[in-house]
C-alpha positions in Angstrom: -46.0 48.7 27.9 -47.5 45.5 26.3 -49.5 43.3 28.1 -49.7 39.7 28.6 -51.8 37.4 30.1 -51.1 33.7 31.1 -52.9 30.6 32.4 -51.8 27.3 34.3 -52.5 24.4 33.1 -52.9 21.9 36.2 -53.4 17.6 35.9 -52.2 14.7 37.2 -49.7 12.2 35.6 -47.1 9.9 35.6 -44.1 12.0 36.8 -41.5 8.9 36.9 -40.6 5.4 37.4 -38.4 3.4 39.5 -37.0 0.2 40.0 -35.3 -1.8 43.0 -34.0 -4.7 44.1 -34.1 -6.4 47.8 -33.0 -9.6 49.1 -35.2 -11.3 51.6 -33.9 -14.7 53.5 -35.9 -17.9 55.0 -34.4 -20.2 57.0 -35.7 -24.2 56.9 -35.0 -27.0 59.4 -32.6 -29.9 59.2 -35.2 -32.1 58.2 -34.5 -30.7 54.2 -32.0 -32.9 52.8 -32.0 -31.8 49.5 -34.0 -29.1 47.8 -35.5 -29.7 44.6 -37.8 -26.6 44.0 -37.8 -23.7 46.0 -40.5 -20.7 45.0 -41.3 -17.0 46.6 -44.3 -15.0 45.9 -44.6 -11.5 48.0 -47.3 -9.2 48.8 -46.7 -5.3 48.9 -49.0 -3.9 52.0 -48.0 -0.6 51.2 -45.3 2.0 49.2 -45.1 5.5 50.6 -43.2 8.5 48.6 -40.9 11.1 51.0 -37.5 12.9 50.7 -35.4 11.3 48.2 -36.5 7.4 48.1 -40.1 5.4 48.1 -40.2 3.0 51.0 -42.4 -0.1 50.7 -42.9 -3.0 52.4 -45.0 -6.3 52.7 -44.1 -10.2 53.3 -43.0 -12.9 51.2 -43.7 -16.5 50.9 -41.7 -19.5 50.5 -42.6 -22.8 49.3 -40.0 -25.7 48.9 -40.2 -29.1 48.1 -37.2 -31.1 48.9 -36.7 -34.7 49.3 -35.7 -36.1 53.3 -33.1 -38.4 54.5 -35.2 -41.2 53.9 -35.7 -40.1 50.3 -39.8 -39.2 50.8 -40.6 -36.0 48.5 -42.1 -33.4 51.3 -43.3 -29.7 51.5 -42.4 -26.9 53.9 -43.7 -23.1 53.4 -42.9 -20.3 55.4 -43.4 -16.4 55.4 -40.8 -13.3 55.8 -42.0 -9.5 56.1 -39.8 -7.2 55.1 -39.4 -3.6 54.0 -37.3 -1.7 51.5 -36.5 1.7 49.5 -35.9 2.6 46.4 -33.5 5.7 46.6 -33.7 8.8 43.7 -33.9 12.5 44.8 -36.6 13.2 42.8 -39.0 11.9 45.2 -41.4 14.1 47.5 -43.8 13.0 50.3 -46.8 14.8 47.8 -46.7 11.8 44.7 -48.5 8.9 45.1 -45.9 5.8 44.8 -47.8 2.7 42.7 -45.2 -0.3 43.3 -45.8 -3.8 42.2 -43.1 -6.6 43.2 -41.7 -9.8 42.1 -39.4 -12.6 42.7 -36.6 -12.1 40.3 -34.5 -14.6 41.5 -34.1 -17.3 44.3 -31.3 -19.2 45.5 -30.7 -22.0 48.2 -27.9 -23.0 50.4 -27.2 -24.8 53.0 -26.0 -24.0 56.4 -24.4 -25.4 59.4 -28.1 -27.6 60.2 -30.3 -25.3 57.8 -31.3 -24.6 54.8 -31.8 -20.7 53.5 -33.4 -19.8 50.6 -33.2 -16.0 49.4 -35.1 -14.5 46.8 -34.5 -11.6 45.2 -37.3 -9.5 44.8 -37.8 -6.9 41.9 -40.1 -3.8 42.3 -41.6 -1.4 40.1 -42.5 1.8 41.1 -44.4 4.7 39.0 -44.8 8.5 40.4 -48.0 10.1 39.9 -48.2 13.8 40.8 -49.3 16.9 39.5 -47.9 18.3 36.4 -48.8 21.7 35.6 -47.7 23.9 33.0 -48.0 27.9 32.5 -49.2 29.2 29.2 -49.8 32.5 27.3 -53.6 33.2 27.4 -53.6 36.6 25.2 -53.2 40.5 26.1 -52.0 43.0 24.1 -50.8 40.6 21.6 -52.5 38.9 17.9 -52.4 35.4 18.6 -53.9 31.9 17.6 -55.3 29.6 18.9 -55.2 26.0 18.7 -56.5 22.9 21.0 -53.6 21.0 22.3 -53.7 17.5 23.1 -52.4 16.8 27.0 -53.0 13.3 29.0 -53.6 13.5 33.0 -53.6 10.4 34.7 -56.2 8.9 37.0 -55.1 6.0 39.7 -57.9 3.2 40.0 -57.7 -0.1 42.3 -60.1 -2.6 42.7 -60.7 -6.2 44.4 -62.5 -9.8 43.2 -62.1 -13.0 43.8 -62.6 -16.2 41.4 -62.9 -20.0 42.4 -62.3 -22.8 39.8 -62.8 -26.6 40.0 -61.7 -29.5 37.9 -61.0 -33.1 37.8 -57.8 -34.7 37.9 -56.1 -38.4 38.5 -56.0 -39.2 42.0 -53.6 -37.6 44.2 -52.0 -38.3 47.3 -50.7 -34.7 48.0 -50.7 -31.1 46.7 -46.9 -30.5 47.2 -46.5 -26.8 45.7 -48.4 -24.8 43.8 -47.9 -21.2 41.6 -50.0 -18.4 39.8 -49.2 -16.4 37.0 -51.1 -13.7 36.1 -51.8 -13.0 32.4 -53.9 -10.0 31.2 -55.3 -9.8 28.3 -57.9 -6.7 27.8 -58.1 -3.8 29.3 -61.3 -2.1 28.0 -62.4 1.7 29.3 -66.2 1.9 29.0 -68.4 4.9 30.6 -67.7 5.0 33.9 -65.4 1.9 34.6 -62.5 0.3 33.5 -62.5 -3.6 32.7 -59.7 -6.1 33.0 -59.8 -9.0 31.9 -57.1 -12.2 32.0 -56.1 -15.5 33.1 -54.2 -16.6 36.2 -52.4 -19.7 34.8 -52.7 -21.9 38.1 -49.3 -24.4 38.3 -49.8 -27.6 40.3 -47.0 -29.9 41.9 -48.3 -32.8 43.1 -47.2 -36.8 44.1 -49.3 -39.4 42.5 -48.6 -42.8 43.3 -45.4 -41.3 45.5 -43.6 -39.5 42.7 -43.9 -36.1 41.5 -46.5 -34.9 39.1 -47.8 -31.4 37.5 -50.6 -29.7 36.1 -51.6 -26.3 35.5 -55.4 -25.1 34.9 -55.7 -21.9 33.1 -58.7 -19.7 35.6 -59.9 -16.6 33.5 -61.1 -13.6 35.7 -63.0 -10.2 34.6 -62.7 -7.4 37.4 -65.0 -4.4 37.1 -63.1 -0.8 38.2 -65.0 2.1 38.3 -63.9 5.5 37.3 -65.4 8.3 36.2 -62.8 9.5 34.0 -63.5 6.2 31.9 -65.2 6.2 28.6 -64.6 4.2 25.4 -61.4 4.3 23.7 -59.3 5.8 26.2 -56.1 4.3 26.9 -55.5 2.3 30.2 -53.1 0.1 32.0 -53.4 -2.3 35.0 -51.2 -4.8 37.3 -52.9 -7.8 38.9 -51.2 -9.6 41.5 -52.4 -12.6 43.3 -52.8 -11.4 47.1 -53.8 -15.1 48.4 -54.3 -18.6 47.2 -56.0 -21.3 48.5 -55.8 -25.2 47.1 -57.9 -27.8 48.4 -58.0 -31.6 47.4 -60.6 -34.1 47.8 -59.3 -37.6 46.8 -61.6 -40.4 45.7 -58.8 -43.3 46.1 -62.0 -46.2 44.9 -62.3 -44.1 41.5 -58.6 -42.8 41.5 -59.8 -39.4 41.1 -59.0 -36.5 42.8 -61.5 -33.0 42.6 -58.8 -29.6 43.4 -60.7 -26.6 44.5 -58.8 -23.3 43.5 -59.9 -19.7 45.7 -58.4 -16.8 44.4 -58.2 -13.7 45.8 -57.0 -10.8 43.4 -55.9 -6.9 43.1 -55.5 -4.6 40.5 -54.4 -1.3 40.5 -54.1 0.6 37.0 -54.7 3.9 35.4 -56.6 5.4 33.0 -55.3 8.0 31.3 -58.0 11.1 30.0 -57.3 13.3 27.0 -57.7 16.8 27.6 -58.0 19.6 24.8 -56.2 22.8 26.1 -57.2 26.1 24.4 -53.9 27.3 24.1 -51.7 29.9 22.1 -49.5 28.2 19.7 -48.2 31.7 17.7 -48.6 35.1 18.6 -47.3 38.9 17.3 -47.7 42.2 17.9 -48.8 44.9 15.5 -46.9 47.4 17.0 -43.6 46.0 18.6 -41.2 43.1 17.1 -41.9 40.2 19.9 -39.9 37.4 21.2 -41.5 34.3 21.7 -40.2 32.2 24.4 -42.5 28.4 23.5 -42.7 25.5 25.6 -43.2 21.7 25.6 -45.4 19.7 27.6 -45.2 15.7 27.5 -47.6 13.4 29.2 -47.1 10.2 29.2 -50.1 7.4 28.0 -50.6 3.6 26.9 -51.9 2.4 23.6 -54.0 -0.6 22.8 -53.5 -4.2 24.6 -52.6 -6.6 21.8 -51.6 -10.4 22.8 -50.4 -13.3 20.7 -49.5 -17.2 21.0 -46.2 -18.7 19.8 -45.0 -22.6 19.8 -41.5 -22.8 21.2 -39.0 -25.7 20.8 -35.6 -26.6 21.3 -32.7 -27.9 23.2 -32.7 -26.7 26.6 -29.7 -25.3 29.0 -29.5 -26.9 32.1 -28.4 -26.1 35.2 -27.0 -29.9 36.4 -26.0 -32.7 34.0 -28.1 -35.6 33.2 -27.8 -39.0 31.3 -30.0 -41.9 30.2 -30.0 -43.1 33.9 -32.5 -40.4 35.2 -36.3 -40.5 34.5 -37.8 -37.5 33.8 -41.0 -36.5 36.2 -42.0 -33.3 36.2 -42.0 -29.6 34.8 -42.4 -26.9 37.4 -42.4 -23.7 38.0 -42.5 -22.4 34.6 -42.5 -18.2 33.9 -40.0 -16.2 31.4 -38.4 -13.1 31.1 -38.1 -11.0 27.9 -37.3 -7.4 26.4 -38.2 -5.7 23.3 -35.1 -5.6 20.8 -34.2 -3.8 18.3 -31.4 -5.4 15.7 -31.1 -6.2 11.8 -34.1 -8.2 11.9 -36.5 -5.4 13.2 -38.1 -5.3 16.4 -38.1 -8.2 18.7 -39.4 -10.1 21.7 -36.3 -11.7 23.2 -36.2 -14.1 25.8 -36.0 -17.2 27.7 -38.5 -19.6 29.5 -37.5 -21.5 32.4 -38.4 -24.2 34.5 -37.8 -26.7 37.2 -37.1 -30.3 35.8 -37.4 -32.6 38.7 -36.1 -36.4 37.8 -35.0 -39.5 39.6 -32.3 -41.1 39.7 -31.1 -45.0 39.5 -30.6 -44.7 42.6 -34.6 -43.4 43.5 -32.9 -40.2 44.8 -34.5 -37.4 43.4 -33.3 -34.1 42.5 -33.9 -30.9 40.5 -32.5 -29.1 37.5 -33.5 -25.4 36.3 -33.8 -25.1 32.2 -34.1 -22.6 30.0 -35.0 -22.5 26.7 -34.1 -19.2 24.8 -36.7 -17.3 22.3 -36.9 -14.5 19.8 -40.2 -13.6 17.9 -40.6 -10.6 15.4 -42.8 -7.1 17.1 -44.1 -4.6 15.4 -44.4 -2.5 18.5 -41.2 0.3 18.9 -41.8 1.4 23.0 -43.7 -1.4 24.6 -44.3 -3.4 28.0 -44.0 -7.5 27.6 -45.6 -9.7 29.4 -45.3 -13.7 28.6 -46.7 -16.5 30.1 -45.6 -20.2 29.8 -48.0 -22.9 29.4 -47.7 -26.6 28.8 -43.9 -27.2 28.7 -43.0 -30.2 28.2 -39.2 -32.0 28.2 -37.5 -35.4 27.0 -34.3 -36.8 26.8 -33.7 -37.8 23.0 -29.8 -37.9 23.4 -28.1 -38.2 26.3 -27.6 -35.6 28.4 -29.7 -33.2 25.9 -32.9 -31.8 27.1 -35.5 -30.8 24.6 -38.4 -28.5 25.6 -41.9 -27.7 24.1 -43.6 -24.6 25.4 -46.6 -22.5 24.4 -46.3 -18.7 24.7 -48.7 -16.6 25.7 -47.7 -13.1 24.9 -49.3 -9.4 26.2 -47.6 -6.6 24.2 -48.8 -2.8 25.2 -47.1 -0.1 23.7 -46.6 3.0 25.3 -46.8 6.4 24.1 -46.1 9.9 24.7 -47.8 13.0 23.8 -46.3 16.3 23.2 -47.5 20.0 23.6 -45.9 23.0 22.0 -47.2 26.1 23.0 -46.0 29.8 23.3 -45.1 29.7 26.9 -44.4 33.8 26.9 -43.4 37.1 25.1 -41.1 39.5 25.3 -41.7 43.0 24.0 -38.5 44.4 21.2 -38.5 47.4 19.4 -41.5 49.2 17.8 -42.3 48.5 14.4 -41.2 51.2 11.6 -44.8 52.7 9.9 -44.9 52.9 6.3 -45.4 56.0 4.7 -47.6 54.8 2.1 -51.4 54.5 1.8 -51.5 51.3 -0.8 -49.0 48.5 -0.3 -49.1 45.2 -2.5 -47.9 42.4 -1.3 -47.4 38.7 -3.1 -47.3 36.1 -0.5 -45.8 32.6 -0.3 -48.2 29.9 -2.3 -49.8 27.6 0.2 -49.8 30.1 3.4 -53.3 30.2 5.3 -54.8 33.3 6.6 -52.8 33.1 10.1 -49.1 33.0 8.2 -50.4 35.9 5.7 -51.4 38.4 8.3 -48.2 37.2 10.3 -46.5 38.6 7.5 -48.5 41.9 7.1 -49.0 42.3 11.0 -52.5 43.0 10.4 -54.9 40.7 12.7 -56.7 37.6 10.4 -60.2 39.6 10.7 -58.7 42.5 9.1 -57.0 41.0 6.6 -60.0 39.1 5.7 -61.9 42.3 5.4 -59.8 43.9 2.8 -59.0 41.0 0.8 -62.9 39.4 0.5 -62.1 37.5 -2.9 -58.7 35.6 -1.7 -59.1 31.9 -1.1 -57.1 30.5 1.0 -54.2 28.3 0.6 -52.6 30.7 -1.3 -52.3 30.0 -5.0 -49.4 30.6 -6.4 -49.5 34.5 -8.3 -52.0 36.2 -5.7 -51.9 39.8 -4.6 -52.6 41.3 -1.2 -53.6 45.0 -0.9 -53.4 46.6 2.1 -54.6 49.8 2.9 -53.8 52.1 5.8 -55.4 55.2 7.3 -53.8 58.5 6.6 -54.9 61.3 8.4 -55.1 64.7 6.2 -53.5 68.0 7.6 
């Protein structure tokens, strides 16, 4: 009976990705006459994997800018706690759930004396856990060993605080502020994952009693300790704003205003370590026929981060009509949705840039209009995570009823990759090989064969073949011959 030995590789990796949605609602009072803009940002406080589901929970912060009965522009903020779950039979308690949440859409409705804002929160969940596989290690076999690559995941997290101070024209009040994170670099150094990017701080304020918008790009850098981090290693990360405080000091005499922004950031990510497993990739027996069972071990990872900047312009789609009697006052709540698409022109990043446009009608009343500007940008990636930051969107009404917009897009692309290792999982013993009666055989191998291919054809160990044919060079050339000697007992 042929004996075989096996080993188990024990690693850790991303096992599955889930997506879920939940609706969160917030009520505002009867003082709200007309909602001009509504925003929501959510902060997760936890995510736990269980049997058949992942539970996640946190707090949603709502902010609205509205016009009251006297046509004054005002603001209101409220917070609502939420809890939801993502169902999937794959989930079990030993998995680690890393979740991020964002507001995908927000709708406002009036019901009785109150106004209700409903946010649709999207949650992206990555599940990490043990990723083990068994492979043949040796035994009564002639084996070929090769290092096969496997990616193992190391989860990391870190926090940082950043602040900014800048001067602007005199503002009487800050109505609303939003923070959008854009990553520009993920660099692994010895023992450290360095995460760099910008927070686009969008501010909607009152200037001389009218809405006024401005934005500020605040850079950040977070260094996260990680023993597995090394130069050239792949990494991915998500950075979220946990809290933001905006304070304004106004100087009416000088007509200036100084804004102070304090941001608390949280980063969670993963460093992928490349491990070389000394595995058996082929095997045979010198005494019996064998049937090999091969296994494929897949591990997920990421490539480098690439950034690009594009300028887009065009006619926008509007949520409500507009005409020359309307005065365009402010563009706020800039955001984008984009996907990597394969088409006739190759790979493109197709998406839409959106914002809220505040206008004042001829009667002095204000209203908010949702506008969207589509875009399509060529891309070289084939499977990648895409994020888009919208900067400096401006609008004008050149023709009545039509709004043209311009904006700058900062696009971050990180290609996903998979490493596949093919190795021998087990070997089944077959019938015994027939013994040759001749003491010497001449074998004509195929041109291009290496020592292993030749040894497997002859059912001899590579060491034995090399010792018996010291003049052969590999790979084999056309017309070469191999001599096989067999010891024969004399009776």
